[in-house]
N, C-alpha and C positions, 0 to 999 in steps of 0.2 A: 866793201870798202865804197866810201861816199863820195871821196873824191873833192870836199870842202877843203876850201884854201885856208892856210891858218889861221890867218889874220881875222878870216871870218867867223871860226868858230871859238876864239880867243874874244872877241866882240862879244860874240852871243853870250859867251861864260862872266863875262866882264873882269876877264884879266889881260895882263898883257900879252901882245904876240911873242914877245921876249922870253916871258915865266912859263909859257904854255911850250915854245918850243924846246926851252929846256927840261921840262918835265916829260916831253917826249923822248928826247935823246937821253934821258935817264939821270941828267946831272943833278935836277930836283926833285925831291920826293914831297908830293901834294898832301897837303891835309885831307880828310875824308870829306869836307865843306868845297875844296875844290875840285877833287873828284867828281861829286854831284853837279856842283857846276857844267863840268866838263861835258859831264854824260847829258846833262839836259840841253847844253848848246848844240848836243850831236843828234837829240831828239831819240835819248836813252834811258833807261833808268840804268842805275850803276848793276844792278843785276844783271840787267841785259848784255853792258859793257861786260862784266865777268863772264857771264857765259862765251859770249862771241871771242874771249882769249882762250878760253878752256877749249872752244871747238878747233881754233887756230892751231893752236898748241897744245895737243895731249901730252900730260907728264906721266911718265912711267914710272913705278914706285922705286923702282931701283936707280931713278936719273933726277935726284933734286935739282942739279943744275940747268936741267930743262924748264924748270920754275919761269914764267914771264914776267916781266916786270910791269908795272902798273905804265911806265910810259911804251910798253909794246903792246899794251891792250889801247891804250888811246890813238897809237901808230894806225894801229888795224881799223878803228873806229870810224877815222877819217878818213 
């Protein structure tokens, strides 16, 4: 976890802090372009962001409900 403020990450990603907050809370489903912008704002690639999510939330084959959301990945990265 980086400890960045949401408003700073949103500014670097060129999106509103409100939108980023909604993505983080699972209210909005961001496009691939927005995910790429957020990953870049965090100094990560989209692959880095996905790998960090997988490492933090390993999923067993028997538990599909354990699949993390994009918002969970963004909270972890921030």
